[in-house]
N, C-alpha and C positions, 0 to 999 in steps of 0.2 A: 246166352246160352251164358252157363253159366260155370265158372271154371274154380272155385273153391273147390275141392275135393275132401279134405281132412281137417275134423279144425281138437282142438286142444281146449280143455282148460288147462288155466297157468295159475298163477299166484308167489306172491313173495317171492320176488325179486328184484335183482336192480338193471339202471340200465341206463348209458347217459344215452340224454337225446340227443339227432342235430335236423339238419334242417337244411333242406336246396329248394330252387326254387325249379321252376320248371314253366317253359312259355307255351302255353295255351289260349289258343286267342287272340292271337295279340295283347293278349297280358298274362303277368308270373299267377304260378298259384305253388304256395308254400306244400312243402313235403316233409311229415316228418319223421323220421328212421333209424332205426340207431343199429351198430353194426359190435360185434362180438357179441351175442346176445345170452349168453349162457340162465338156464329155466331148469329147476331143479340144482337147489343150494344147496346139496350135503355131496351132490358129486357130479356136479351138471349135466342127468339127465338129458342133453336137448342143446344143442349148442348153431346158432345160429350166421353165418358169417352178417347178413344185416335182412333187419323185418322193418317191414312197413308199421307207420304208426299211427294210426285212426282212434282218434282218441272221444267214447262213445259218447261220454256223459256230459260235452261238450260242443262247444258249436265252435270248428279248429279257426275261422274270422276270429272270432268274437273277439274286441278287442279289449279285452279284461281279465282275460285268458294270459295271465305273463310268464309263459317258462319261453327259458332261454334257451337257447342252442348250447349244448356245452353240458347243463344241470343235467344234473343226474339224479337220477327218479327212484319211488322205489310203488313197480307195480303191485298195487294187494288186490289186485281178482280181474283178468283179461283169456283174449281164447288165439292161442294160435291158427292161421286157417292158412294153413299149403295150399299152394296152386299150382297146377300137372298143364294150364294152357300156354302157345307161347311158347319161345326159344327160350326162353329165359328161365327156372320158376324162383315164382315170387311165396313173398313169405311176408301176409301180415299180419299184424298182435293189433289185437283188437279193444283198448285199455277200455274195460270196466270203472273204475277206480283205483288211481294215486298218491302219493304222499311227497312231497318235494327233502327231499337231503339236507343239512347240513354238512356244514366240514369240516365238525368233530365225528360227526353220524360216517361223516368218507370215510375218513382215516381210519376206520374203523376197521369198513370191510375191503381197504386196498385196493378203494378207486380210488386214480387222479388221473 
């Protein structure tokens, strides 16, 4: 059963990536997520307490993918999908493209 109901294209916003490890079938699976995500940079048109992140353009288990937990990225293009299935609604962010930020940029956007 498909649960993703609403999809919205998003672009040009910052978030801090976090990671947690979920036990599944005797092994650990990495899950990228972010908290307090604000989409719509001018007036924060939409705020999410937590989004689960899917990097659509790379393999999440690719060892050459050097994104570190706690790193701030700028999402250049993506899609927010809201699920209404189950007891707890989920919000997924499919990141189509992003770029990493440096310390100078983080200080300019007051992202600590």
